[in-house]
C-alpha positions in Angstrom: -45.7 -45.9 205.7 -44.1 -45.4 202.0 -47.6 -44.6 200.6 -48.0 -42.1 203.3 -44.8 -40.3 202.7 -45.5 -40.3 198.8 -48.8 -38.4 199.7 -47.1 -36.1 201.8 -44.8 -35.2 199.0 -47.5 -35.0 196.6 -49.4 -32.4 198.8 -46.5 -30.2 198.9 -45.9 -30.3 195.4 -49.6 -29.4 194.7 -49.4 -26.6 197.2 -46.4 -25.2 195.4 -48.3 -25.3 192.0 -51.2 -23.4 193.3 -49.0 -20.6 194.7 -47.0 -20.3 191.3 -50.4 -20.3 189.5 -51.6 -17.4 191.8 -48.4 -15.4 191.2 -48.9 -15.7 187.5 -52.6 -15.0 187.1 -53.1 -12.4 189.6 -52.7 -9.0 188.0 -49.7 -8.0 186.1 -46.5 -9.8 185.7 -43.8 -8.2 187.5 -40.2 -8.1 186.0 -37.9 -10.0 188.4 -35.1 -11.6 186.5 -32.5 -9.5 185.1 -33.7 -8.5 181.4 -33.4 -5.5 179.1 -37.0 -5.5 178.0 -40.3 -4.2 179.2 -43.3 -5.4 177.4 -46.9 -3.9 177.4 -48.0 -6.5 179.7 -45.3 -6.2 182.3 -44.7 -4.0 185.3 -41.4 -3.1 186.8 -41.6 -2.7 190.6 -39.3 -1.2 193.1 -37.3 -4.3 193.5 -37.0 -5.2 189.7 -34.3 -3.9 187.3 -33.8 -3.5 183.7 -30.3 -4.4 182.5 -28.8 -3.7 179.1 -27.3 -6.6 177.2 -23.6 -6.1 178.1 -24.7 -5.1 181.6 -23.5 -1.5 180.8 -26.5 0.3 182.1 -29.2 -0.4 184.6 -32.7 0.9 185.0 -34.6 0.9 188.4 -36.1 2.9 191.2 -33.4 4.2 193.4 -33.1 6.5 196.5 -29.9 8.7 195.6 -29.9 10.6 198.8 -30.1 8.3 201.9 -31.6 10.7 204.5 -34.3 11.9 202.4 -36.9 9.1 201.6 -37.6 10.2 198.2 -37.5 7.6 195.2 -36.6 8.2 191.5 -36.7 6.2 188.4 -33.3 6.3 187.1 -30.5 5.0 184.9 -27.0 4.5 185.9 -23.6 3.0 184.5 -23.7 -0.3 186.4 -20.0 -1.0 185.4 -18.3 2.1 186.9 -20.8 4.0 188.9 -23.1 3.4 191.6 -26.8 4.0 191.6 -26.6 7.1 193.7 -24.8 8.7 190.5 -27.5 8.2 187.8 -26.9 9.4 184.4 -30.6 9.9 183.9 -33.8 10.4 186.2 -37.3 10.3 184.8 -39.2 12.1 187.6 -36.8 14.6 189.0 -39.5 17.2 189.3 -41.9 14.9 190.9 -40.1 12.6 193.6 -42.1 9.8 194.9 -42.2 9.8 198.7 -41.6 6.4 200.3 -41.8 4.7 196.8 -41.5 1.1 197.6 -44.9 0.6 196.0 -43.9 2.5 192.8 -44.4 0.6 189.6 -43.6 1.4 186.0 -45.5 0.2 183.1 -46.5 0.9 179.4 -50.2 2.2 179.3 -52.7 1.4 176.5 -51.7 4.4 174.4 -48.0 3.4 174.4 -46.7 5.8 177.0 -44.4 5.3 180.1 -46.4 5.9 183.3 -45.2 5.4 187.0 -48.0 4.5 189.4 -47.7 5.3 193.1 -49.9 4.8 196.0 -50.2 8.4 197.0 -50.6 11.0 194.3 -51.4 11.0 190.4 -49.7 8.7 188.0 -46.5 10.4 186.5 -46.1 10.2 182.8 -42.4 10.1 181.7 -41.2 13.2 179.7 -44.7 14.6 179.3 -45.7 16.4 176.3 -44.4 14.1 173.9 -47.1 12.7 171.4 -46.6 8.9 170.8 -49.8 7.2 169.4 -53.1 6.4 170.4 -54.5 2.9 171.4 -51.2 1.2 170.8 -51.9 -2.3 171.7 -48.4 -3.9 171.2 -45.3 -1.8 172.3 -42.0 -2.9 173.8 -39.2 -0.9 175.7 -35.5 -1.8 175.5 -32.6 -0.5 177.7 -29.9 -0.4 175.2 -26.0 -0.7 175.8 -25.5 3.0 175.3 -27.9 4.0 178.2 -30.9 4.8 175.9 -34.3 3.5 177.0 -36.4 3.2 173.6 -39.9 2.5 173.4 -41.0 1.0 169.9 -44.1 -0.4 168.4 -44.0 -4.2 167.5 -45.4 -5.2 164.3 -47.7 -8.3 163.9 -44.9 -10.4 162.7 -42.8 -9.5 165.7 -40.5 -7.1 164.2 -39.7 -3.7 165.6 -41.6 -0.9 164.3 -41.2 3.0 164.8 -39.8 4.4 167.8 -42.4 6.1 169.9 -40.2 7.6 172.8 -36.5 7.6 173.9 -34.9 8.7 177.1 -32.3 10.5 174.9 -34.9 12.9 174.0 -35.3 13.9 177.8 -31.8 14.5 179.1 -31.1 15.4 182.7 -27.6 16.4 183.7 -25.5 14.0 181.8 -24.8 13.9 178.0 -24.0 10.3 176.9 -22.2 9.4 173.4 -24.9 9.5 170.8 -27.3 12.0 172.9 -27.8 15.5 171.3 -27.5 19.0 172.3 -29.5 21.3 170.3 -32.9 21.9 168.8 -35.6 19.9 166.8 -37.3 22.5 164.6 -40.2 20.2 163.6 -41.2 19.2 167.1 -39.8 22.4 168.9 -37.9 20.1 171.3 -34.7 21.6 173.0 -32.0 19.1 173.9 -30.3 20.7 176.9 -28.7 19.7 180.1 -29.9 20.9 183.6 -27.9 20.5 186.7 -29.2 19.3 190.1 -30.4 21.9 192.5 -27.9 20.7 195.2 -25.7 17.6 195.9 -28.6 16.0 197.7 -31.5 17.3 195.3 -31.8 16.0 191.7 -34.7 18.6 191.0 -33.5 21.1 188.3 -31.0 23.4 189.5 -29.4 26.8 188.5 -27.2 25.8 185.5 -28.1 24.6 182.1 -25.9 23.7 179.3 -27.3 24.0 175.7 -25.7 24.2 172.0 -25.7 27.4 170.3 -26.0 26.6 166.6 -24.7 30.2 165.6 -21.6 30.3 167.5 -21.0 26.6 167.2 -20.3 26.4 170.9 -21.5 24.9 174.2 -23.2 27.6 176.5 -23.6 27.3 180.1 -26.2 29.5 181.7 -27.0 30.5 185.2 -30.7 31.0 185.8 -30.9 31.9 182.1 -28.0 34.4 181.9 -24.8 33.2 180.1 -22.2 32.0 182.5 -19.6 30.4 180.3 -19.1 29.5 176.7 -16.9 26.6 175.2 -15.7 28.6 172.2 -16.3 27.6 168.8 -15.9 24.0 167.8 -12.8 23.6 165.7 -10.5 21.1 164.1 -7.1 20.4 165.7 -3.9 20.7 163.7 -3.1 17.2 164.1 -4.8 15.4 161.2 -5.8 12.6 163.6 -6.5 14.9 166.5 -10.2 15.3 166.0 -11.9 18.6 167.2 -11.9 20.6 170.3 -13.5 23.8 171.6 -11.7 27.2 171.5 -12.0 27.9 175.5 -11.3 24.3 176.5 -7.6 23.5 176.1 -6.4 20.0 175.3 -4.7 19.5 178.6 -8.3 19.0 180.0 -9.0 15.9 178.3 -7.7 13.2 175.8 -8.8 14.7 172.5 -8.2 11.2 170.9 -11.1 9.8 173.1 -13.9 11.6 171.5 -15.3 12.1 168.0 -17.3 15.4 168.2 -19.7 16.2 165.6 -22.0 19.1 164.6 -25.1 18.2 162.3 -27.4 20.5 160.6 -30.6 19.4 158.6 -33.9 20.9 157.5 -35.5 19.6 160.9 -32.6 19.6 163.4 -29.4 21.5 164.4 -27.3 19.6 167.1 -24.1 18.7 168.8 -23.0 15.2 169.8 -20.0 13.0 170.3 -19.1 9.4 170.3 -16.4 7.4 171.6 -13.3 6.4 169.3 -12.6 2.6 169.4 -9.8 2.5 171.9 -9.8 -0.7 173.9 -6.3 -0.3 175.3 -7.4 2.7 177.2 -9.8 1.7 180.0 -10.3 5.6 180.9 -12.3 5.8 177.7 -14.9 3.2 179.1 -15.0 4.7 182.6 -15.8 8.2 181.7 -17.8 8.0 178.8 -20.3 10.8 179.9 -20.2 14.6 180.0 -22.2 16.2 182.8 -22.7 19.5 184.8 -22.9 19.6 188.5 -24.9 21.9 190.9 -22.1 24.2 191.2 -21.6 25.0 187.5 -18.6 22.6 186.9 -18.4 21.1 183.6 -17.3 17.3 183.9 -15.7 15.0 181.4 -12.9 12.5 181.3 -13.4 12.2 185.1 -12.2 15.8 185.0 -14.2 18.9 186.2 -13.5 22.3 184.8 -14.5 24.3 188.0 -16.1 27.2 186.3 -17.6 28.5 189.5 -14.0 29.0 190.9 -13.1 31.6 188.3 -16.0 33.0 186.5 -17.0 36.0 188.6 -18.3 38.1 185.8 -15.2 40.4 185.2 -12.8 39.5 182.4 -9.3 38.2 183.0 -6.7 36.6 181.0 -7.1 33.1 182.8 -10.7 32.5 182.7 -11.3 31.9 179.0 -15.1 31.5 178.2 -16.3 33.3 181.3 -19.0 35.6 180.6 -19.0 39.4 181.8 -22.1 40.7 183.6 -22.9 43.9 185.6 -20.8 43.9 188.8 -21.9 45.4 192.3 -20.0 48.6 192.9 -18.6 47.0 196.2 -16.9 44.0 194.1 -13.6 45.1 192.6 -11.4 43.4 190.2 -9.9 40.1 191.3 -12.2 39.9 194.4 -13.1 36.2 194.9 -14.7 33.8 197.3 -12.1 31.6 199.3 -13.0 28.5 201.3 -11.4 29.3 204.8 -11.6 27.5 208.1 -12.6 29.5 211.1 -15.5 30.9 212.9 -17.6 34.0 213.5 -17.7 36.0 216.6 -21.1 37.5 216.1 -22.6 34.3 214.7 -26.3 35.6 215.5 -25.8 38.0 212.6 -25.9 35.1 210.2 -29.0 35.2 207.7 -30.4 31.7 207.0 -31.6 30.8 203.7 -33.8 27.8 203.3 -33.7 26.2 200.0 -36.1 23.7 200.8 -38.8 26.4 201.2 -37.6 28.8 198.3 -36.1 26.1 195.9 -32.7 27.6 195.8 -29.5 25.8 195.9 -25.9 26.5 197.0 -25.3 28.5 193.6 -28.1 30.8 194.3 -26.7 31.4 197.8 -23.4 32.2 196.4 -24.8 34.6 193.9 -27.0 36.2 196.6 -24.0 36.9 198.8 -22.0 38.3 195.9 -24.7 40.7 194.9 -25.1 41.8 198.5 -22.4 44.5 199.4 -23.0 43.8 203.1 -22.4 40.0 202.8 -19.1 38.9 204.1 -19.3 35.1 203.7 -21.7 32.3 203.3 -21.8 28.7 204.4 -23.4 25.8 202.6 -25.2 23.4 205.0 -25.6 19.7 204.7 -29.3 20.2 203.4 -30.3 23.1 200.9 -30.0 25.5 203.7 -27.2 28.0 203.6 -26.3 30.8 205.7 -24.9 34.3 205.1 -22.8 36.5 207.3 -22.7 40.2 207.1 -20.0 42.8 207.9 -21.1 43.1 211.4 -19.9 39.6 212.0 -16.2 39.4 212.5 -14.5 36.3 210.9 -11.6 34.8 212.5 -9.5 32.2 210.6 -8.2 28.9 212.1 -4.9 28.1 210.5 -5.0 24.5 212.0 -8.2 23.9 209.6 -10.0 22.0 212.4 -12.9 24.5 212.5 -15.9 25.0 210.2 -15.4 26.2 206.6 -16.9 29.3 205.0 -16.8 30.8 201.5 -15.2 34.3 202.6 -15.0 37.3 200.2 -11.4 37.9 199.7 -10.5 41.5 198.4 -7.3 41.9 196.2 -4.1 41.9 198.0 -2.3 45.3 198.6 0.2 44.5 195.9 -0.8 46.0 192.7 -1.4 43.7 189.6 0.0 44.3 186.4 -3.2 45.6 185.1 -3.5 48.0 188.0 0.1 49.3 187.3 -0.8 50.1 183.8 -3.7 52.2 185.1 -1.6 54.0 187.5 1.0 54.9 184.8 -1.9 56.2 182.6 -3.3 58.3 185.4 0.2 59.5 186.6 0.8 61.3 183.2 -2.0 63.8 183.1 -1.8 64.3 187.0 0.2 67.6 186.8 -2.3 69.0 184.3 -5.3 68.1 186.4 -3.3 69.6 189.4 -3.0 73.1 187.5 -6.8 72.8 186.8 -7.7 72.1 190.6 -8.2 75.8 191.6 -10.7 76.2 188.7 -12.5 73.3 189.7 -12.8 74.2 193.4 -14.2 77.6 192.3 -17.0 76.0 190.0 -17.8 73.6 192.8 -17.9 76.3 195.4 -20.3 78.4 193.2 -22.5 75.1 192.6 -22.5 74.6 196.3 -23.7 78.1 197.0 -26.4 78.0 194.5 -27.8 74.4 194.7 -26.6 73.5 198.3 -29.5 74.4 200.0 -31.7 72.5 197.5 -29.7 69.4 198.0 -30.1 69.7 201.7 -33.6 70.3 201.5 -33.8 67.3 199.1 -32.0 65.0 201.7 -34.3 66.4 204.6 -37.3 65.6 202.7 -36.2 62.2 201.9 -35.2 61.4 205.3 -38.6 62.3 206.8 -39.8 58.9 205.7 -39.6 55.4 207.1 -37.8 54.3 203.9 -34.4 55.7 204.9 -33.1 52.3 204.7 -33.7 52.6 200.9 -31.5 55.6 200.7 -28.5 53.8 202.4 -29.1 50.6 200.2 -29.4 52.6 196.9 -26.0 54.4 197.9 -27.4 57.9 198.8 -24.5 60.1 199.2 -23.3 63.5 198.1 -23.0 62.3 194.6 -26.9 61.3 194.4 -27.7 65.2 194.1 -25.0 65.4 191.3 -26.6 62.5 189.6 -30.0 64.0 189.8 -30.5 67.5 188.6 -32.3 69.8 190.9 -34.3 72.3 188.9 -35.3 75.9 190.2 -39.2 76.5 190.4 -38.6 79.5 188.1 -37.0 77.3 185.3 -39.8 74.8 185.5 -42.4 77.5 185.3 -40.6 79.0 182.3 -40.5 75.6 180.6 -44.2 75.0 180.9 -45.4 78.5 180.1 -46.2 79.1 183.7 -48.2 75.8 184.0 -50.6 76.8 181.3 -53.7 74.8 180.6 -52.6 74.3 176.9 -49.5 72.3 178.4 -51.6 70.1 180.7 -51.2 66.8 179.8 -53.3 65.0 182.4 -54.5 64.8 186.0 -54.3 62.0 188.6 -54.4 61.2 192.1 -50.6 62.5 192.5 -51.4 65.8 190.7 -51.4 67.4 187.4 -48.8 66.6 184.7 -47.6 69.3 182.3 -45.6 69.2 178.9 -42.5 71.6 179.0 -39.5 72.6 177.0 -36.0 73.6 178.6 -34.0 76.4 177.0 -31.5 73.6 175.4 -34.8 72.4 173.3 -35.3 69.2 175.4 -39.0 68.4 175.9 -39.8 67.3 179.4 -42.8 66.0 181.3 -43.4 67.7 184.7 -45.1 65.9 187.4 -46.3 68.2 190.2 -47.5 67.0 193.6 -50.9 68.4 194.5 -51.2 70.0 197.9 -54.6 68.3 198.2 -52.9 64.8 197.7 -52.5 63.1 201.1 -50.3 60.2 199.5 -48.5 62.0 196.9 -45.5 62.9 199.2 -44.9 59.4 200.0 -44.9 58.5 196.2 -42.8 61.4 195.5 -40.0 60.2 198.0 -40.5 56.6 196.7 -40.3 57.3 193.0 -37.4 59.9 193.4 -35.1 57.3 195.3 -35.9 54.5 192.9 -35.9 56.0 189.4 -32.9 58.1 190.0 -30.8 54.9 190.4 -32.5 52.6 188.0 -31.0 52.9 184.2 -32.6 50.7 181.6 -33.8 51.5 178.0 -37.3 50.1 178.9 -37.6 52.3 182.1 -38.8 55.9 182.1 -36.0 58.3 182.7 -36.1 60.6 185.6 -34.1 63.8 184.7 -34.4 65.7 188.0 -36.7 67.3 190.7 -37.7 70.7 192.0 -38.4 71.4 195.9 -39.3 74.9 196.9 -41.6 75.5 199.8 -44.8 73.4 199.5 -44.0 72.7 195.7 -42.7 69.0 195.1 -42.1 68.4 191.3 -40.5 65.4 189.3 -39.1 66.0 185.8 -39.1 63.1 183.3 -38.2 62.6 179.7 -41.1 63.3 177.3 -42.8 60.4 175.7 -44.3 61.5 172.4 -46.7 58.7 172.0 -48.1 58.9 175.6 -49.2 55.6 177.3 -50.1 52.2 175.8 -53.8 52.4 176.8 -54.1 55.7 174.8 -53.7 53.6 171.8 -54.7 50.1 172.7 -58.2 51.2 173.8 -58.9 53.8 171.4 -60.9 52.5 168.2 -59.3 55.2 166.0 -55.5 54.8 167.2 -55.6 51.1 167.8 -54.7 50.6 164.0 -51.1 52.2 164.6 -50.3 49.2 166.7 -49.8 46.3 164.1 -48.6 42.9 165.3 -44.8 43.8 164.7 -45.2 46.8 167.2 -47.2 44.7 169.7 -44.6 42.1 169.8 -41.8 44.8 170.2 -44.0 46.3 173.2 -44.3 42.8 174.8 -40.7 42.0 174.5 -39.7 45.5 175.9 -42.0 45.4 178.8 -40.5 41.7 179.7 -36.8 43.2 179.4 -37.7 46.0 181.8 -39.2 43.6 184.4 -36.1 41.4 184.0 -33.9 44.3 184.8 -36.1 45.1 187.9 -36.3 41.6 189.1 -32.8 40.3 188.5 -30.3 42.8 187.1 -30.7 45.9 189.2 -28.8 46.3 192.3 -31.7 45.6 194.6 -34.8 43.3 193.3 -37.7 45.7 192.6 -41.3 44.8 192.7 -43.4 47.3 190.7 -46.9 46.4 192.2 -48.9 48.5 189.5 -47.9 47.3 186.4 -50.7 48.2 183.8 -51.3 49.5 180.2 -51.4 53.2 181.5 -47.9 52.8 183.2 -46.4 51.6 180.1 -45.4 54.7 178.1 -44.4 54.8 174.2 -41.5 57.0 172.9 -41.6 58.2 169.3 -40.6 55.0 167.9 -43.3 53.0 169.9 -40.6 51.6 172.3 -42.1 50.8 175.7 -40.9 52.1 179.0 -42.3 51.2 182.5 -43.2 54.2 184.7 -44.7 55.0 187.9 -42.7 53.6 190.7 -44.5 55.2 193.5 -46.0 51.8 194.8 -42.8 49.8 194.0 -41.4 47.6 196.8 -37.6 47.1 197.4 -36.4 43.6 198.0 -32.8 42.6 199.0 -31.2 40.2 196.8 -31.9 37.2 199.0 -35.5 38.2 199.7 -38.1 36.2 197.5 -41.2 37.0 199.1 -43.0 39.5 201.6 -46.2 40.4 203.2 -47.6 44.0 203.2 -50.0 45.5 205.7 -51.8 47.5 203.0 -52.9 46.3 199.5 -52.7 48.9 197.0 -52.9 48.8 193.2 -55.3 48.5 190.3 -58.2 46.1 189.9 -57.8 43.5 187.2 -54.1 43.5 187.6 -53.5 42.4 191.0 -52.5 38.8 191.4 -54.7 36.8 193.8 -52.4 36.2 196.6 -51.7 39.8 196.7 -55.3 41.0 196.4 -56.5 38.6 199.0 -53.5 38.0 201.5 -51.0 41.0 200.7 -48.4 38.6 199.7 -46.3 40.1 197.2 -43.2 38.7 195.1 -41.9 38.9 191.5 -44.8 36.6 190.6 -47.2 39.6 191.5 -45.7 41.5 188.6 -45.7 38.4 186.3 -49.4 38.1 186.9 -50.0 41.9 186.0 -47.7 41.3 182.8 -49.9 38.4 181.7 -52.9 40.5 182.0 -51.1 43.2 179.9 -50.2 40.6 177.2 -54.0 39.5 176.8 -54.9 43.1 176.6 -52.3 43.8 173.8 -53.5 40.7 171.9 -57.3 41.5 172.3 -57.2 45.2 172.4 -59.7 45.0 175.3 -59.5 45.9 179.1 -59.5 43.2 181.5 -61.6 45.3 183.9 -65.1 46.1 182.7 -65.0 43.5 179.8 -68.3 42.1 178.8 -69.6 39.4 176.5 -72.9 39.1 175.1 -74.5 37.3 178.3 -72.8 38.7 181.3 -69.6 40.7 182.5 -66.5 38.6 183.1 -62.7 39.3 183.2 -60.8 39.3 180.0 -58.7 36.5 181.5 -61.6 34.1 181.9 -62.7 34.9 178.5 -59.2 34.1 177.0 -59.2 30.9 179.2 -62.5 29.8 177.8 -61.5 30.3 174.3 -58.2 28.6 174.8 -59.7 25.7 176.4 -62.3 25.5 173.6 -59.6 25.5 171.0 -60.7 28.7 169.4 -57.9 31.0 170.7 -57.8 32.9 167.6 -61.1 34.6 168.5 -59.4 36.6 170.9 -57.5 38.5 168.2 -58.0 42.2 167.9 -59.8 42.6 164.4 -57.1 45.2 163.4 -54.5 42.5 163.5 -55.9 40.2 160.9 -53.7 41.2 158.1 -50.4 41.6 160.0 -50.5 38.8 162.6 -49.0 35.1 162.5 -51.7 32.9 163.8 -49.1 30.4 165.3 -47.3 33.3 167.0 -50.3 34.8 168.3 -51.5 31.4 169.9 -48.1 31.3 171.5 -48.5 34.6 173.0 -51.8 33.8 174.6 -50.2 30.7 175.8 -47.5 32.8 177.6 -50.1 35.1 178.9 -52.2 32.4 180.6 -49.1 30.7 182.1 -48.4 34.4 183.5 -51.8 34.6 185.2 -52.1 31.1 186.7 -53.5 31.0 190.3 -50.8 29.7 192.0 -47.6 31.9 192.1 -45.4 28.7 192.0 -46.9 27.6 188.6 -46.3 31.0 187.1 -42.9 31.2 185.0 -40.1 33.4 186.5 -39.0 36.6 184.7 -36.2 35.0 183.0 -38.3 32.0 181.7 -40.8 34.6 180.3 -38.1 36.4 178.4 -36.8 33.0 177.0 -40.3 31.9 175.9 -40.9 35.3 174.2 -37.6 35.5 172.5 -36.9 32.0 171.6 -40.0 30.4 169.8 -38.4 26.8 170.0 -38.8 26.9 173.7 -41.3 24.3 174.7 -44.2 25.9 176.6 -45.6 24.2 179.9 -49.2 23.1 179.8 -51.6 25.9 181.1 -53.4 25.4 184.2 -56.7 27.2 185.1 -55.7 30.8 185.6 -56.9 32.9 188.6 -60.3 34.7 188.4 -60.0 37.2 191.0 -63.3 38.0 192.9 -63.0 41.7 193.4 -65.8 41.5 196.1 -63.5 39.5 198.3 -60.9 42.1 198.4 -61.2 43.6 201.8 -58.5 46.2 202.0 -57.4 48.4 199.1 -56.5 51.9 198.8 -59.4 54.5 198.7 -57.6 56.1 195.5 -57.2 52.8 193.6 -57.8 53.5 189.8 -61.0 52.2 188.3 -61.2 50.3 185.1 -60.7 53.3 183.0 -57.3 54.0 184.6 -56.2 57.6 184.6 -53.2 57.8 182.5 -51.3 60.8 181.1 -48.8 61.3 178.2 -45.4 60.6 180.1 -46.3 59.8 183.7 -49.1 57.5 185.1 -50.7 58.7 188.0 -51.4 55.9 190.6 -51.8 55.7 194.3 -48.9 54.3 196.6 -48.2 52.3 199.7 -46.1 53.9 202.4 -43.8 51.2 203.6 
């Protein structure tokens, strides 16, 4: 019996040995026990963790949002924070759906990779070059929260650092991390907020270091939102340093040692903790961060910038930037979180952040910029809803109803600043009253002479389905005051009775003439041809748009003339005609040296940024091309011809059009094929223009030795084969920087990528052009639009040799 029992025990022991052996020998070894090290032969699965020596920080796979089944690889402060509040996330752009099977390992080239069952492997912080065929590497999670990947020498000692998480910050700055730039590698160290409280993907706000002003700069969608003020020493010898716009009341200045470092390779800001073991707050709040609302957090205290940064300057919001305000938002207008309800709730306009990748901060800006928006409400997910003025808000003093961010106008009582303005106005009031009779006579005379013309103008513009545009753009009695109405006789005199010698060109809209006003100002006169079936619609659209758009890189409309059947637009005269008249002319091309071409590219990007982001309404041009870029006497570019432009409200991001119009070779594939128009349509056209400027060749009708192909495909083939410099216009060989030329090819190819989602935004393009230290994304295969597949285009669409005149480009329009 004893022998039988011993045999049974031996059999159990043997089975256990077999199981353990299988676990060790089958595949890679998973790290289960708590350790701070991941070797090249190890994998880290969903249930395993890396823990720093003193258990300060933990690395592992987490789901920070419980009701969304997305998994992220993250590092969190394991002493004072939960995993739902990580200080670093590896794959915030590429969350893993149902990531219970995700694993982290170090590949044979010494790079961190996340494997997943569904989808391609994810490389951590892609773009970094480590080493090739590295057979012995090791990763260690340090007690400062830095995950460091190093080589291991043959004797077991630690070699050079290949990669570290501190080089890829997310929304949190830990002691020892850097904000700044590495000039040698081109890497920028910046923080980027979450999109929303439930979405770790990159959001609206970024925090960066300005080495020139020695200050922190918070940006919202690329535009400066707030600055910290210059870093300065405190008067107390032991007080360390602080920022000009952050008072010492916000945090314990003794807790941090803040530093600014400048070397030949790097310029950066960082901080460390002073050794103060008696103060536990120091250890609980070691990190600085920015949240999705734009608040700046340190010492467990948030500076709620969004609560008082509205773009107008006051004495209490030090550091807030100023920006152009909608006319309807006056001084001291704010959002206020109120409890209540809307009577006409059906008037709410839902914005789905999951669809458009916008967060609560974007919803707030959208409502602020829309003069009809009365309030907005942030939902539990990325969705938000806006209510317009037709909806009546009724507050609930009990506070038990839903909460809304409601626009609050200044109180009836005058502020100190307004009192000063009233005093300043009251002094000359008596003088103005004495002159009132003279002013009335002058206006009466102007009304008698020009009143009928203005009435005719309003009647003409009202005969279109675009009457909505008039109301949105603020058409009122001041519109005609702002826009000069010329008499037909004065136009005829200025152009020498429309003589052939003064004719600049001819297009689908009609002829264009050069003229000179009696004051000596040169003008360009664009006349509607009576045989033009679409010119009337273009005339209305361009008149409505350009009269309200003011930017140095947009052509300026001086006025119009309407008499009987004659419809005329009057523009500023552009001495150097259009870009295509230089770029595609073998004799004139020499005038466009590299410096001028860069100025032209930058100017076009600034004009587009104004149309897409900074104008009162979002404007999509839809016919951006070289012939619609005009050059003044100093070769500065100005975007022209808004006949086909499409007006978007601030909360509109995409639209479909029933009729596709434009110019072959410049139209994005989603617009040419499906009629889908967005700012990315203009970005595609701009990318084509960049490649044309670099090469001196047209995109349409471009031929190589063997067969015709587009300039975009030719540039892509050269880029892919590593010979991008062959795209260079030969006239640039003496004036061009090869590195800068290749960077502009890179930007141009990013703009013409097939999927509009992959193309950069306008603000991102401007940043890429102006800041050479900005790291550019990897180029994906561009779109090669097959023109034979375009089933519906305007019959008057320009051919490859697009008609262009000195100061106004002639294009076909789309009656919306």
